[in-house]
C-alpha positions as MATLAB code, in Angstrom:
seq = 'MKSKGIQKYAVVRIGGKQYRVAEGEEILVDKLEDPKKISTEVLLFTDGEKVSVGKPTLKTEVKLKVLSELEKGEKVEIYKFKAKSRYKRHTGFRAQYTRLLVEKIG';
ca = [
     143.634   91.251   55.757;
     144.729   92.642   52.404;
     143.795   96.158   51.400;
     142.266   96.591   47.960;
     144.038   99.861   47.296;
     142.526  103.234   47.974;
     138.843  102.941   48.758;
     136.800  106.093   48.277;
     133.395  106.037   49.974;
     130.929  108.161   51.883;
     128.150  107.716   54.405;
     125.046  109.638   53.344;
     121.597  110.208   54.796;
     118.776  109.687   52.302;
     115.183  109.756   53.490;
     116.111  109.528   57.173;
     118.329  106.431   56.832;
     122.096  106.152   56.467;
     123.821  104.339   53.600;
     127.483  103.598   52.821;
     128.060  104.433   49.153;
     130.985  104.145   46.751;
     131.386  105.371   43.166;
     129.772  103.132   40.549;
     127.706  101.294   43.154;
     123.946  100.673   42.983;
     121.935  101.033   46.188;
     118.338  100.306   47.170;
     116.705  102.977   49.331;
     113.182  103.220   50.695;
     110.765  104.542   48.076;
     111.326  108.266   47.556;
     108.373  110.657   47.318;
     109.938  112.630   44.448;
     112.905  110.785   42.872;
     113.817  113.879   40.809;
     114.597  115.832   43.995;
     116.910  113.608   46.022;
     118.239  115.326   49.128;
     121.465  113.814   50.437;
     123.431  114.828   53.480;
     127.042  113.612   53.587;
     127.927  112.555   57.135;
     131.356  110.992   56.491;
     133.770  110.968   53.556;
     137.006  109.059   53.069;
     139.373  108.804   50.105;
     141.276  105.830   51.509;
     143.756  107.646   53.723;
     142.048  110.794   55.004;
     138.711  110.567   56.825;
     136.438  113.613   57.151;
     133.563  113.514   59.633;
     130.809  116.122   59.498;
     129.580  118.135   62.451;
     126.767  117.286   61.623;
     127.253  117.295   57.801;
     129.932  117.966   55.185;
     129.774  120.157   52.092;
     130.907  117.250   49.892;
     128.489  116.409   47.093;
     127.297  112.955   46.057;
     125.822  112.727   42.562;
     123.049  110.127   42.279;
     121.082  108.869   39.280;
     117.688  107.155   39.542;
     117.759  103.768   37.804;
     114.234  102.664   38.713;
     111.639  104.642   40.642;
     109.824  101.600   42.004;
     111.107   98.128   42.862;
     109.324   95.684   45.076;
     111.172   93.778   47.747;
     110.648   90.212   48.813;
     107.236   89.313   50.196;
     106.959   88.882   53.955;
     104.052   86.715   55.061;
     102.510   87.072   58.512;
     100.498   84.236   60.066;
      98.564   84.562   63.327;
      97.042   81.523   64.995;
      95.482   80.773   68.361;
      94.868   77.186   69.298;
      91.388   75.937   70.240;
      89.673   79.235   69.458;
      89.279   79.030   65.652;
      91.368   82.179   65.169;
      93.579   82.351   62.055;
      94.864   85.373   60.122;
      97.159   85.630   57.106;
      98.518   88.912   55.714;
     101.451   89.866   53.510;
     103.744   92.837   52.959;
     106.165   93.891   50.205;
     108.511   96.808   50.789;
     108.873   99.353   47.980;
     112.308  100.642   46.993;
     113.992  103.104   44.639;
     117.234  101.946   42.953;
     119.982  104.598   42.720;
     123.386  104.672   41.014;
     126.207  106.592   42.692;
     127.889  108.430   39.824;
     130.394  110.619   41.661;
     131.510  111.427   45.184;
     133.167  114.724   45.995;
];
């Protein structure tokens, strides 16, 4: 396996879920209540050679920019059916996301 040079990335907690982010990368996170106030907790940071793990978090900062406040995910369709009892149900669901750009780590 070839290494692609020094890879700088972090693992952050946004809205209760963890995401692996790198500089210049776009990520989709669950819809944020207030996109202007994004709270991130850095759990792990690596610059390619040195790895820093938080206990529970690090003081490293990740700068994020909101690209779109609302994006809809793919539709999931749910069908329920019971044979010989005339029971049929059809519902759908579309997850809502916020798209973020990782501008700077550290």
